[in-house]
C-alpha positions in Angstrom: -11.5 -8.0 -17.0 -10.7 -11.2 -18.9 -13.3 -13.9 -18.3 -11.1 -16.5 -20.2 -8.6 -16.2 -17.3 -11.4 -16.3 -14.7 -10.7 -12.7 -13.6 -13.3 -11.0 -11.5 -14.1 -7.3 -11.1 -12.3 -5.6 -8.3 -14.2 -2.9 -6.4 -12.8 0.6 -6.5 -11.3 2.2 -3.5 -9.8 5.5 -2.3 -7.0 5.8 0.3 -5.9 8.8 2.4 -2.2 9.0 3.1 -0.2 11.7 4.9 3.5 12.5 5.0 5.7 15.3 6.4 9.4 15.8 6.5 12.2 18.2 6.7 16.0 18.5 6.9 18.5 19.6 9.5 22.1 19.9 8.4 23.1 16.6 6.7 20.0 14.8 8.0 16.7 14.4 6.1 13.7 12.9 7.9 10.1 12.2 7.3 7.2 10.5 9.0 4.0 9.3 7.4 0.8 7.4 7.7 -0.6 5.2 5.0 -4.2 4.3 4.8 -5.2 6.9 7.4 -8.8 5.8 7.5 -7.9 2.1 7.8 -9.8 1.2 4.6 -10.1 -2.6 3.8 -9.1 -3.0 0.1 -7.3 -5.4 -2.2 -5.2 -4.7 -5.3 -6.5 -5.8 -8.6 -5.7 -9.5 -9.2 -3.9 -9.7 -5.9 -4.6 -13.4 -5.9 -2.0 -13.8 -8.7 0.9 -13.2 -6.2 2.7 -16.3 -4.9 2.0 -18.2 -2.7 -1.7 -17.2 -3.1 -2.3 -18.7 -6.6 -5.0 -20.8 -5.1 -7.5 -18.0 -5.9 -7.6 -16.6 -2.4 -8.0 -12.9 -2.4 -5.3 -11.1 -0.4 -6.2 -7.9 1.4 -3.6 -5.1 1.7 -2.4 -4.1 5.1 -4.4 -1.6 7.2 -3.1 1.6 8.6 0.8 1.9 8.6 3.0 4.4 10.3 6.5 4.8 9.1 9.6 7.0 9.7 12.6 7.6 7.5 16.0 9.2 8.3 18.8 9.7 5.7 22.2 11.2 5.9 23.2 13.3 2.9 26.9 13.8 2.1 
């Protein structure tokens, strides 16, 4: 933490993520869930990202579900 840059302490957090996948022939697939417990958190110094330089703290997204499919050749 650099007080000259007006940085403030960011609370610690723990996230629980899950992912499962497999393959079938030339296809690879996976599905996952990020932030399983829907924890409210912010990355350290997240307010430095444009357009949020005003000092507003930006929380990260809540629970996210995703799926990926790839063709391997």
